[in-house]
mmCIF file of the N, C-alpha and C atoms, coordinates in Angstrom:
data_MODEL
# 
_entry.id   MODEL 
# 
loop_
_atom_site.group_PDB 
_atom_site.id 
_atom_site.type_symbol 
_atom_site.label_atom_id 
_atom_site.label_alt_id 
_atom_site.label_comp_id 
_atom_site.label_asym_id 
_atom_site.label_entity_id 
_atom_site.label_seq_id 
_atom_site.pdbx_PDB_ins_code 
_atom_site.Cartn_x 
_atom_site.Cartn_y 
_atom_site.Cartn_z 
_atom_site.occupancy 
_atom_site.B_iso_or_equiv 
_atom_site.pdbx_formal_charge 
_atom_site.auth_seq_id 
_atom_site.auth_comp_id 
_atom_site.auth_asym_id 
_atom_site.auth_atom_id 
_atom_site.pdbx_PDB_model_num 
ATOM 1   N N  . MET A 1 1  ? 44.151 40.717 75.979 1.00 0.00 ? 1  MET A N  1 
ATOM 2   C CA . MET A 1 1  ? 43.329 39.347 75.171 1.00 0.00 ? 1  MET A CA 1 
ATOM 3   C C  . MET A 1 1  ? 44.431 39.151 74.302 1.00 0.00 ? 1  MET A C  1 
ATOM 4   N N  . ASN A 1 2  ? 44.450 38.072 74.214 1.00 0.00 ? 2  ASN A N  1 
ATOM 5   C CA . ASN A 1 2  ? 45.419 37.006 73.230 1.00 0.00 ? 2  ASN A CA 1 
ATOM 6   C C  . ASN A 1 2  ? 44.608 36.978 71.848 1.00 0.00 ? 2  ASN A C  1 
ATOM 7   N N  . THR A 1 3  ? 45.138 37.767 70.670 1.00 0.00 ? 3  THR A N  1 
ATOM 8   C CA . THR A 1 3  ? 44.641 37.355 69.547 1.00 0.00 ? 3  THR A CA 1 
ATOM 9   C C  . THR A 1 3  ? 45.552 36.478 68.868 1.00 0.00 ? 3  THR A C  1 
ATOM 10  N N  . SER A 1 4  ? 45.184 35.726 68.310 1.00 0.00 ? 4  SER A N  1 
ATOM 11  C CA . SER A 1 4  ? 45.837 34.748 67.269 1.00 0.00 ? 4  SER A CA 1 
ATOM 12  C C  . SER A 1 4  ? 45.660 35.270 65.628 1.00 0.00 ? 4  SER A C  1 
ATOM 13  N N  . VAL A 1 5  ? 46.931 35.006 64.769 1.00 0.00 ? 5  VAL A N  1 
ATOM 14  C CA . VAL A 1 5  ? 46.931 35.203 63.529 1.00 0.00 ? 5  VAL A CA 1 
ATOM 15  C C  . VAL A 1 5  ? 47.120 33.919 62.637 1.00 0.00 ? 5  VAL A C  1 
ATOM 16  N N  . SER A 1 6  ? 46.562 33.411 61.855 1.00 0.00 ? 6  SER A N  1 
ATOM 17  C CA . SER A 1 6  ? 46.434 32.521 61.084 1.00 0.00 ? 6  SER A CA 1 
ATOM 18  C C  . SER A 1 6  ? 47.773 32.536 60.021 1.00 0.00 ? 6  SER A C  1 
ATOM 19  N N  . ILE A 1 7  ? 48.459 31.431 59.749 1.00 0.00 ? 7  ILE A N  1 
ATOM 20  C CA . ILE A 1 7  ? 49.494 31.700 58.786 1.00 0.00 ? 7  ILE A CA 1 
ATOM 21  C C  . ILE A 1 7  ? 49.295 30.289 57.689 1.00 0.00 ? 7  ILE A C  1 
ATOM 22  N N  . LEU A 1 8  ? 49.722 30.587 56.996 1.00 0.00 ? 8  LEU A N  1 
ATOM 23  C CA . LEU A 1 8  ? 49.787 29.214 56.137 1.00 0.00 ? 8  LEU A CA 1 
ATOM 24  C C  . LEU A 1 8  ? 50.734 29.967 54.866 1.00 0.00 ? 8  LEU A C  1 
ATOM 25  N N  . ALA A 1 9  ? 51.733 28.249 55.120 1.00 0.00 ? 9  ALA A N  1 
ATOM 26  C CA . ALA A 1 9  ? 53.183 28.821 54.744 1.00 0.00 ? 9  ALA A CA 1 
ATOM 27  C C  . ALA A 1 9  ? 53.691 27.125 54.131 1.00 0.00 ? 9  ALA A C  1 
ATOM 28  N N  . GLU A 1 10 ? 53.979 27.291 53.366 1.00 0.00 ? 10 GLU A N  1 
ATOM 29  C CA . GLU A 1 10 ? 54.973 26.173 52.769 1.00 0.00 ? 10 GLU A CA 1 
ATOM 30  C C  . GLU A 1 10 ? 56.037 26.089 52.862 1.00 0.00 ? 10 GLU A C  1 
ATOM 31  N N  . ILE A 1 11 ? 56.827 24.754 53.488 1.00 0.00 ? 11 ILE A N  1 
ATOM 32  C CA . ILE A 1 11 ? 57.596 24.668 54.660 1.00 0.00 ? 11 ILE A CA 1 
ATOM 33  C C  . ILE A 1 11 ? 58.516 22.919 53.288 1.00 0.00 ? 11 ILE A C  1 
ATOM 34  N N  . PRO A 1 12 ? 59.569 22.885 53.261 1.00 0.00 ? 12 PRO A N  1 
ATOM 35  C CA . PRO A 1 12 ? 60.171 21.822 53.218 1.00 0.00 ? 12 PRO A CA 1 
ATOM 36  C C  . PRO A 1 12 ? 60.181 20.417 53.515 1.00 0.00 ? 12 PRO A C  1 
ATOM 37  N N  . GLU A 1 13 ? 59.993 19.490 52.622 1.00 0.00 ? 13 GLU A N  1 
ATOM 38  C CA . GLU A 1 13 ? 59.546 18.351 52.944 1.00 0.00 ? 13 GLU A CA 1 
ATOM 39  C C  . GLU A 1 13 ? 60.244 17.570 54.282 1.00 0.00 ? 13 GLU A C  1 
ATOM 40  N N  . GLU A 1 14 ? 61.585 17.930 53.899 1.00 0.00 ? 14 GLU A N  1 
ATOM 41  C CA . GLU A 1 14 ? 62.068 17.340 55.090 1.00 0.00 ? 14 GLU A CA 1 
ATOM 42  C C  . GLU A 1 14 ? 61.658 17.995 56.508 1.00 0.00 ? 14 GLU A C  1 
ATOM 43  N N  . LEU A 1 15 ? 61.762 19.625 56.519 1.00 0.00 ? 15 LEU A N  1 
ATOM 44  C CA . LEU A 1 15 ? 61.190 19.765 57.934 1.00 0.00 ? 15 LEU A CA 1 
ATOM 45  C C  . LEU A 1 15 ? 59.999 19.874 58.592 1.00 0.00 ? 15 LEU A C  1 
ATOM 46  N N  . HIS A 1 16 ? 59.019 19.248 57.301 1.00 0.00 ? 16 HIS A N  1 
ATOM 47  C CA . HIS A 1 16 ? 57.389 18.680 58.052 1.00 0.00 ? 16 HIS A CA 1 
ATOM 48  C C  . HIS A 1 16 ? 57.632 17.760 58.566 1.00 0.00 ? 16 HIS A C  1 
ATOM 49  N N  . GLU A 1 17 ? 58.868 16.677 57.638 1.00 0.00 ? 17 GLU A N  1 
ATOM 50  C CA . GLU A 1 17 ? 58.707 15.543 58.086 1.00 0.00 ? 17 GLU A CA 1 
ATOM 51  C C  . GLU A 1 17 ? 59.339 15.393 59.525 1.00 0.00 ? 17 GLU A C  1 
ATOM 52  N N  . SER A 1 18 ? 60.455 16.459 59.925 1.00 0.00 ? 18 SER A N  1 
ATOM 53  C CA . SER A 1 18 ? 60.573 16.435 61.041 1.00 0.00 ? 18 SER A CA 1 
ATOM 54  C C  . SER A 1 18 ? 60.055 17.020 62.068 1.00 0.00 ? 18 SER A C  1 
ATOM 55  N N  . LEU A 1 19 ? 59.062 17.914 62.023 1.00 0.00 ? 19 LEU A N  1 
ATOM 56  C CA . LEU A 1 19 ? 58.067 18.382 62.722 1.00 0.00 ? 19 LEU A CA 1 
ATOM 57  C C  . LEU A 1 19 ? 57.134 17.448 62.932 1.00 0.00 ? 19 LEU A C  1 
ATOM 58  N N  . ARG A 1 20 ? 56.636 16.852 62.266 1.00 0.00 ? 20 ARG A N  1 
ATOM 59  C CA . ARG A 1 20 ? 55.481 15.665 62.323 1.00 0.00 ? 20 ARG A CA 1 
ATOM 60  C C  . ARG A 1 20 ? 56.229 14.520 63.236 1.00 0.00 ? 20 ARG A C  1 
ATOM 61  N N  . ASP A 1 21 ? 57.569 14.107 63.117 1.00 0.00 ? 21 ASP A N  1 
ATOM 62  C CA . ASP A 1 21 ? 58.075 13.213 64.072 1.00 0.00 ? 21 ASP A CA 1 
ATOM 63  C C  . ASP A 1 21 ? 58.166 14.000 65.304 1.00 0.00 ? 21 ASP A C  1 
ATOM 64  N N  . TYR A 1 22 ? 58.476 14.928 65.076 1.00 0.00 ? 22 TYR A N  1 
ATOM 65  C CA . TYR A 1 22 ? 58.742 15.655 66.429 1.00 0.00 ? 22 TYR A CA 1 
ATOM 66  C C  . TYR A 1 22 ? 57.314 15.550 67.671 1.00 0.00 ? 22 TYR A C  1 
ATOM 67  N N  . LEU A 1 23 ? 56.164 15.771 66.944 1.00 0.00 ? 23 LEU A N  1 
ATOM 68  C CA . LEU A 1 23 ? 54.768 16.034 67.659 1.00 0.00 ? 23 LEU A CA 1 
ATOM 69  C C  . LEU A 1 23 ? 54.380 14.669 67.714 1.00 0.00 ? 23 LEU A C  1 
ATOM 70  N N  . GLU A 1 24 ? 54.974 13.972 66.846 1.00 0.00 ? 24 GLU A N  1 
ATOM 71  C CA . GLU A 1 24 ? 54.314 11.783 67.432 1.00 0.00 ? 24 GLU A CA 1 
ATOM 72  C C  . GLU A 1 24 ? 55.190 11.870 68.709 1.00 0.00 ? 24 GLU A C  1 
ATOM 73  N N  . THR A 1 25 ? 56.148 12.371 69.063 1.00 0.00 ? 25 THR A N  1 
ATOM 74  C CA . THR A 1 25 ? 56.897 12.057 70.173 1.00 0.00 ? 25 THR A CA 1 
ATOM 75  C C  . THR A 1 25 ? 56.818 13.187 71.164 1.00 0.00 ? 25 THR A C  1 
ATOM 76  N N  . HIS A 1 26 ? 56.439 14.023 71.014 1.00 0.00 ? 26 HIS A N  1 
ATOM 77  C CA . HIS A 1 26 ? 55.983 15.234 71.801 1.00 0.00 ? 26 HIS A CA 1 
ATOM 78  C C  . HIS A 1 26 ? 54.547 15.711 71.852 1.00 0.00 ? 26 HIS A C  1 
ATOM 79  N N  . PRO A 1 27 ? 53.494 14.566 72.739 1.00 0.00 ? 27 PRO A N  1 
ATOM 80  C CA . PRO A 1 27 ? 52.101 14.735 72.605 1.00 0.00 ? 27 PRO A CA 1 
ATOM 81  C C  . PRO A 1 27 ? 51.464 16.012 73.203 1.00 0.00 ? 27 PRO A C  1 
ATOM 82  N N  . ASN A 1 28 ? 52.604 16.525 74.144 1.00 0.00 ? 28 ASN A N  1 
ATOM 83  C CA . ASN A 1 28 ? 52.121 18.056 74.944 1.00 0.00 ? 28 ASN A CA 1 
ATOM 84  C C  . ASN A 1 28 ? 52.136 18.727 74.038 1.00 0.00 ? 28 ASN A C  1 
ATOM 85  N N  . TRP A 1 29 ? 52.411 18.995 72.792 1.00 0.00 ? 29 TRP A N  1 
ATOM 86  C CA . TRP A 1 29 ? 53.172 20.370 71.547 1.00 0.00 ? 29 TRP A CA 1 
ATOM 87  C C  . TRP A 1 29 ? 51.793 19.886 70.595 1.00 0.00 ? 29 TRP A C  1 
ATOM 88  N N  . ASP A 1 30 ? 51.523 21.234 69.968 1.00 0.00 ? 30 ASP A N  1 
ATOM 89  C CA . ASP A 1 30 ? 51.006 20.879 68.875 1.00 0.00 ? 30 ASP A CA 1 
ATOM 90  C C  . ASP A 1 30 ? 51.468 22.255 67.678 1.00 0.00 ? 30 ASP A C  1 
ATOM 91  N N  . VAL A 1 31 ? 51.059 21.853 66.400 1.00 0.00 ? 31 VAL A N  1 
ATOM 92  C CA . VAL A 1 31 ? 52.223 22.518 65.826 1.00 0.00 ? 31 VAL A CA 1 
ATOM 93  C C  . VAL A 1 31 ? 51.923 24.303 65.795 1.00 0.00 ? 31 VAL A C  1 
ATOM 94  N N  . ASP A 1 32 ? 50.510 24.487 66.421 1.00 0.00 ? 32 ASP A N  1 
ATOM 95  C CA . ASP A 1 32 ? 50.379 26.042 66.536 1.00 0.00 ? 32 ASP A CA 1 
ATOM 96  C C  . ASP A 1 32 ? 51.590 26.676 67.696 1.00 0.00 ? 32 ASP A C  1 
ATOM 97  N N  . GLN A 1 33 ? 51.884 25.719 68.534 1.00 0.00 ? 33 GLN A N  1 
ATOM 98  C CA . GLN A 1 33 ? 52.668 26.106 69.771 1.00 0.00 ? 33 GLN A CA 1 
ATOM 99  C C  . GLN A 1 33 ? 54.131 25.799 68.971 1.00 0.00 ? 33 GLN A C  1 
ATOM 100 N N  . VAL A 1 34 ? 54.303 24.629 68.319 1.00 0.00 ? 34 VAL A N  1 
ATOM 101 C CA . VAL A 1 34 ? 55.737 24.922 68.137 1.00 0.00 ? 34 VAL A CA 1 
ATOM 102 C C  . VAL A 1 34 ? 56.115 26.208 67.064 1.00 0.00 ? 34 VAL A C  1 
ATOM 103 N N  . PHE A 1 35 ? 55.258 26.983 66.437 1.00 0.00 ? 35 PHE A N  1 
ATOM 104 C CA . PHE A 1 35 ? 55.214 27.845 65.258 1.00 0.00 ? 35 PHE A CA 1 
ATOM 105 C C  . PHE A 1 35 ? 55.637 28.895 66.067 1.00 0.00 ? 35 PHE A C  1 
ATOM 106 N N  . ALA A 1 36 ? 54.480 29.285 67.060 1.00 0.00 ? 36 ALA A N  1 
ATOM 107 C CA . ALA A 1 36 ? 54.647 30.078 67.732 1.00 0.00 ? 36 ALA A CA 1 
ATOM 108 C C  . ALA A 1 36 ? 56.065 30.684 68.740 1.00 0.00 ? 36 ALA A C  1 
ATOM 109 N N  . VAL A 1 37 ? 56.313 29.503 69.332 1.00 0.00 ? 37 VAL A N  1 
ATOM 110 C CA . VAL A 1 37 ? 58.021 28.940 69.631 1.00 0.00 ? 37 VAL A CA 1 
ATOM 111 C C  . VAL A 1 37 ? 58.505 29.316 69.081 1.00 0.00 ? 37 VAL A C  1 
ATOM 112 N N  . ALA A 1 38 ? 59.034 28.750 67.403 1.00 0.00 ? 38 ALA A N  1 
ATOM 113 C CA . ALA A 1 38 ? 60.077 29.100 66.583 1.00 0.00 ? 38 ALA A CA 1 
ATOM 114 C C  . ALA A 1 38 ? 60.434 30.719 66.429 1.00 0.00 ? 38 ALA A C  1 
ATOM 115 N N  . LEU A 1 39 ? 58.755 31.007 65.678 1.00 0.00 ? 39 LEU A N  1 
ATOM 116 C CA . LEU A 1 39 ? 58.918 32.673 65.465 1.00 0.00 ? 39 LEU A CA 1 
ATOM 117 C C  . LEU A 1 39 ? 59.378 33.942 66.704 1.00 0.00 ? 39 LEU A C  1 
ATOM 118 N N  . SER A 1 40 ? 58.683 33.169 67.494 1.00 0.00 ? 40 SER A N  1 
ATOM 119 C CA . SER A 1 40 ? 58.955 34.447 68.770 1.00 0.00 ? 40 SER A CA 1 
ATOM 120 C C  . SER A 1 40 ? 60.671 34.316 68.986 1.00 0.00 ? 40 SER A C  1 
ATOM 121 N N  . TRP A 1 41 ? 61.370 33.176 69.418 1.00 0.00 ? 41 TRP A N  1 
ATOM 122 C CA . TRP A 1 41 ? 62.364 32.816 68.918 1.00 0.00 ? 41 TRP A CA 1 
ATOM 123 C C  . TRP A 1 41 ? 63.492 33.654 68.122 1.00 0.00 ? 41 TRP A C  1 
ATOM 124 N N  . PHE A 1 42 ? 63.347 33.386 67.021 1.00 0.00 ? 42 PHE A N  1 
ATOM 125 C CA . PHE A 1 42 ? 63.361 33.826 65.762 1.00 0.00 ? 42 PHE A CA 1 
ATOM 126 C C  . PHE A 1 42 ? 63.370 35.446 65.702 1.00 0.00 ? 42 PHE A C  1 
ATOM 127 N N  . LEU A 1 43 ? 62.646 35.769 66.055 1.00 0.00 ? 43 LEU A N  1 
ATOM 128 C CA . LEU A 1 43 ? 62.699 37.418 66.138 1.00 0.00 ? 43 LEU A CA 1 
ATOM 129 C C  . LEU A 1 43 ? 63.401 37.882 67.910 1.00 0.00 ? 43 LEU A C  1 
ATOM 130 N N  . LEU A 1 44 ? 63.470 37.304 68.238 1.00 0.00 ? 44 LEU A N  1 
ATOM 131 C CA . LEU A 1 44 ? 64.265 37.762 69.221 1.00 0.00 ? 44 LEU A CA 1 
ATOM 132 C C  . LEU A 1 44 ? 65.826 37.675 69.195 1.00 0.00 ? 44 LEU A C  1 
ATOM 133 N N  . LYS A 1 45 ? 65.534 36.587 68.327 1.00 0.00 ? 45 LYS A N  1 
ATOM 134 C CA . LYS A 1 45 ? 67.595 36.811 68.197 1.00 0.00 ? 45 LYS A CA 1 
ATOM 135 C C  . LYS A 1 45 ? 67.828 37.455 67.156 1.00 0.00 ? 45 LYS A C  1 
ATOM 136 N N  . SER A 1 46 ? 66.745 37.884 65.802 1.00 0.00 ? 46 SER A N  1 
ATOM 137 C CA . SER A 1 46 ? 67.173 39.159 65.145 1.00 0.00 ? 46 SER A CA 1 
ATOM 138 C C  . SER A 1 46 ? 67.059 40.025 65.722 1.00 0.00 ? 46 SER A C  1 
ATOM 139 N N  . GLU A 1 47 ? 66.404 40.604 66.292 1.00 0.00 ? 47 GLU A N  1 
ATOM 140 C CA . GLU A 1 47 ? 66.670 41.751 67.054 1.00 0.00 ? 47 GLU A CA 1 
ATOM 141 C C  . GLU A 1 47 ? 67.841 42.744 67.132 1.00 0.00 ? 47 GLU A C  1 
ATOM 142 N N  . ASN A 1 48 ? 68.374 43.451 66.573 1.00 0.00 ? 48 ASN A N  1 
ATOM 143 C CA . ASN A 1 48 ? 69.304 44.130 67.019 1.00 0.00 ? 48 ASN A CA 1 
ATOM 144 C C  . ASN A 1 48 ? 69.452 45.580 67.143 1.00 0.00 ? 48 ASN A C  1 
ATOM 145 N N  . ALA A 1 49 ? 68.300 46.674 66.811 1.00 0.00 ? 49 ALA A N  1 
ATOM 146 C CA . ALA A 1 49 ? 68.372 48.006 66.684 1.00 0.00 ? 49 ALA A CA 1 
ATOM 147 C C  . ALA A 1 49 ? 67.775 48.276 68.208 1.00 0.00 ? 49 ALA A C  1 
ATOM 148 N N  . GLN A 1 50 ? 67.762 49.144 68.850 1.00 0.00 ? 50 GLN A N  1 
ATOM 149 C CA . GLN A 1 50 ? 67.963 49.633 70.116 1.00 0.00 ? 50 GLN A CA 1 
ATOM 150 C C  . GLN A 1 50 ? 67.044 50.946 70.156 1.00 0.00 ? 50 GLN A C  1 
ATOM 151 N N  . THR A 1 51 ? 66.156 50.510 69.877 1.00 0.00 ? 51 THR A N  1 
ATOM 152 C CA . THR A 1 51 ? 64.927 51.973 69.505 1.00 0.00 ? 51 THR A CA 1 
ATOM 153 C C  . THR A 1 51 ? 63.644 51.509 70.565 1.00 0.00 ? 51 THR A C  1 
ATOM 154 N N  . PRO A 1 52 ? 63.164 52.480 71.474 1.00 0.00 ? 52 PRO A N  1 
ATOM 155 C CA . PRO A 1 52 ? 61.929 52.287 71.970 1.00 0.00 ? 52 PRO A CA 1 
ATOM 156 C C  . PRO A 1 52 ? 60.991 51.102 71.510 1.00 0.00 ? 52 PRO A C  1 
ATOM 157 N N  . GLN A 1 53 ? 60.570 51.689 69.639 1.00 0.00 ? 53 GLN A N  1 
ATOM 158 C CA . GLN A 1 53 ? 60.002 50.593 69.368 1.00 0.00 ? 53 GLN A CA 1 
ATOM 159 C C  . GLN A 1 53 ? 60.496 48.976 69.320 1.00 0.00 ? 53 GLN A C  1 
ATOM 160 N N  . SER A 1 54 ? 61.864 48.853 69.479 1.00 0.00 ? 54 SER A N  1 
ATOM 161 C CA . SER A 1 54 ? 62.282 47.594 68.889 1.00 0.00 ? 54 SER A CA 1 
ATOM 162 C C  . SER A 1 54 ? 62.222 46.854 70.287 1.00 0.00 ? 54 SER A C  1 
ATOM 163 N N  . SER A 1 55 ? 62.702 47.726 71.755 1.00 0.00 ? 55 SER A N  1 
ATOM 164 C CA . SER A 1 55 ? 62.213 47.132 72.734 1.00 0.00 ? 55 SER A CA 1 
ATOM 165 C C  . SER A 1 55 ? 61.248 46.607 73.178 1.00 0.00 ? 55 SER A C  1 
ATOM 166 N N  . GLN A 1 56 ? 60.198 47.094 72.517 1.00 0.00 ? 56 GLN A N  1 
ATOM 167 C CA . GLN A 1 56 ? 58.774 46.777 72.816 1.00 0.00 ? 56 GLN A CA 1 
ATOM 168 C C  . GLN A 1 56 ? 58.488 45.692 72.266 1.00 0.00 ? 56 GLN A C  1 
ATOM 169 N N  . MET A 1 57 ? 58.686 45.603 71.183 1.00 0.00 ? 57 MET A N  1 
ATOM 170 C CA . MET A 1 57 ? 58.497 44.149 70.501 1.00 0.00 ? 57 MET A CA 1 
ATOM 171 C C  . MET A 1 57 ? 59.480 43.119 70.744 1.00 0.00 ? 57 MET A C  1 
ATOM 172 N N  . SER A 1 58 ? 60.818 43.215 71.344 1.00 0.00 ? 58 SER A N  1 
ATOM 173 C CA . SER A 1 58 ? 61.614 42.594 72.018 1.00 0.00 ? 58 SER A CA 1 
ATOM 174 C C  . SER A 1 58 ? 60.526 41.653 73.137 1.00 0.00 ? 58 SER A C  1 
ATOM 175 N N  . ARG A 1 59 ? 59.967 42.598 73.880 1.00 0.00 ? 59 ARG A N  1 
ATOM 176 C CA . ARG A 1 59 ? 59.085 42.296 74.967 1.00 0.00 ? 59 ARG A CA 1 
ATOM 177 C C  . ARG A 1 59 ? 58.175 41.190 74.520 1.00 0.00 ? 59 ARG A C  1 
ATOM 178 N N  . ALA A 1 60 ? 57.614 41.897 73.735 1.00 0.00 ? 60 ALA A N  1 
ATOM 179 C CA . ALA A 1 60 ? 56.689 41.200 73.182 1.00 0.00 ? 60 ALA A CA 1 
ATOM 180 C C  . ALA A 1 60 ? 56.334 39.932 73.043 1.00 0.00 ? 60 ALA A C  1 
ATOM 181 N N  . CYS A 1 61 ? 57.613 39.648 72.124 1.00 0.00 ? 61 CYS A N  1 
ATOM 182 C CA . CYS A 1 61 ? 58.165 38.277 71.587 1.00 0.00 ? 61 CYS A CA 1 
ATOM 183 C C  . CYS A 1 61 ? 58.332 37.538 72.824 1.00 0.00 ? 61 CYS A C  1 
ATOM 184 N N  . ALA A 1 62 ? 59.591 38.168 74.077 1.00 0.00 ? 62 ALA A N  1 
ATOM 185 C CA . ALA A 1 62 ? 59.904 37.478 74.826 1.00 0.00 ? 62 ALA A CA 1 
ATOM 186 C C  . ALA A 1 62 ? 58.591 36.506 75.816 1.00 0.00 ? 62 ALA A C  1 
ATOM 187 N N  . ARG A 1 63 ? 57.646 37.544 75.748 1.00 0.00 ? 63 ARG A N  1 
ATOM 188 C CA . ARG A 1 63 ? 56.434 37.176 76.565 1.00 0.00 ? 63 ARG A CA 1 
ATOM 189 C C  . ARG A 1 63 ? 55.324 36.180 75.629 1.00 0.00 ? 63 ARG A C  1 
ATOM 190 N N  . VAL A 1 64 ? 55.530 35.870 74.442 1.00 0.00 ? 64 VAL A N  1 
ATOM 191 C CA . VAL A 1 64 ? 54.860 35.096 73.354 1.00 0.00 ? 64 VAL A CA 1 
ATOM 192 C C  . VAL A 1 64 ? 55.861 33.591 73.703 1.00 0.00 ? 64 VAL A C  1 
ATOM 193 N N  . TYR A 1 65 ? 56.954 33.879 73.756 1.00 0.00 ? 65 TYR A N  1 
ATOM 194 C CA . TYR A 1 65 ? 58.177 32.867 73.574 1.00 0.00 ? 65 TYR A CA 1 
ATOM 195 C C  . TYR A 1 65 ? 57.916 31.617 74.883 1.00 0.00 ? 65 TYR A C  1 
ATOM 196 N N  . LEU A 1 66 ? 57.712 32.806 76.106 1.00 0.00 ? 66 LEU A N  1 
ATOM 197 C CA . LEU A 1 66 ? 57.020 32.275 77.544 1.00 0.00 ? 66 LEU A CA 1 
ATOM 198 C C  . LEU A 1 66 ? 56.142 31.303 77.831 1.00 0.00 ? 66 LEU A C  1 
ATOM 199 N N  . GLU A 1 67 ? 55.258 32.341 77.406 1.00 0.00 ? 67 GLU A N  1 
ATOM 200 C CA . GLU A 1 67 ? 53.604 31.503 77.602 1.00 0.00 ? 67 GLU A CA 1 
ATOM 201 C C  . GLU A 1 67 ? 53.420 30.798 76.953 1.00 0.00 ? 67 GLU A C  1 
ATOM 202 N N  . THR A 1 68 ? 54.206 30.452 75.928 1.00 0.00 ? 68 THR A N  1 
ATOM 203 C CA . THR A 1 68 ? 53.896 29.607 74.782 1.00 0.00 ? 68 THR A CA 1 
ATOM 204 C C  . THR A 1 68 ? 54.853 28.248 75.137 1.00 0.00 ? 68 THR A C  1 
ATOM 205 N N  . LEU A 1 69 ? 55.687 28.025 75.722 1.00 0.00 ? 69 LEU A N  1 
ATOM 206 C CA . LEU A 1 69 ? 56.629 27.263 76.396 1.00 0.00 ? 69 LEU A CA 1 
ATOM 207 C C  . LEU A 1 69 ? 56.035 26.793 78.268 1.00 0.00 ? 69 LEU A C  1 
ATOM 208 N N  . PHE A 1 70 ? 55.148 27.422 78.842 1.00 0.00 ? 70 PHE A N  1 
ATOM 209 C CA . PHE A 1 70 ? 55.043 27.137 79.806 1.00 0.00 ? 70 PHE A CA 1 
ATOM 210 C C  . PHE A 1 70 ? 53.584 26.741 79.557 1.00 0.00 ? 70 PHE A C  1 
ATOM 211 N N  . GLU A 1 71 ? 52.538 27.264 78.741 1.00 0.00 ? 71 GLU A N  1 
ATOM 212 C CA . GLU A 1 71 ? 51.330 26.486 78.199 1.00 0.00 ? 71 GLU A CA 1 
ATOM 213 C C  . GLU A 1 71 ? 51.354 25.297 78.007 1.00 0.00 ? 71 GLU A C  1 
ATOM 214 N N  . GLN A 1 72 ? 52.262 24.612 77.031 1.00 0.00 ? 72 GLN A N  1 
ATOM 215 C CA . GLN A 1 72 ? 52.674 23.148 76.597 1.00 0.00 ? 72 GLN A CA 1 
ATOM 216 C C  . GLN A 1 72 ? 52.503 21.948 78.008 1.00 0.00 ? 72 GLN A C  1 
ATOM 217 N N  . SER A 1 73 ? 53.492 22.612 79.102 1.00 0.00 ? 73 SER A N  1 
ATOM 218 C CA . SER A 1 73 ? 53.578 21.907 80.156 1.00 0.00 ? 73 SER A CA 1 
ATOM 219 C C  . SER A 1 73 ? 52.326 21.714 81.239 1.00 0.00 ? 73 SER A C  1 
ATOM 220 N N  . ASP A 1 74 ? 51.355 22.680 80.755 1.00 0.00 ? 74 ASP A N  1 
ATOM 221 C CA . ASP A 1 74 ? 49.850 22.615 81.565 1.00 0.00 ? 74 ASP A CA 1 
ATOM 222 C C  . ASP A 1 74 ? 49.297 21.405 81.203 1.00 0.00 ? 74 ASP A C  1 
ATOM 223 N N  . GLY A 1 75 ? 49.376 20.843 79.879 1.00 0.00 ? 75 GLY A N  1 
ATOM 224 C CA . GLY A 1 75 ? 48.696 20.138 79.550 1.00 0.00 ? 75 GLY A CA 1 
ATOM 225 C C  . GLY A 1 75 ? 48.981 18.142 79.968 1.00 0.00 ? 75 GLY A C  1 
# 
């Protein structure tokens, strides 16, 4: 089952403008997909611990990252 959690975040104006420009030129993407990919990629790259729990979280982040990437190409 896929569950979603809403996040309200303030971002710098320059980042918002870049995101808006990106989405205008990439109509197959939406803001939710961009944030899911960015957050999962960040968490994957930030994970250093080698515990079973962190390994499980890394796999979950990788799954979200890949599913979101391939989801955008279906549209």
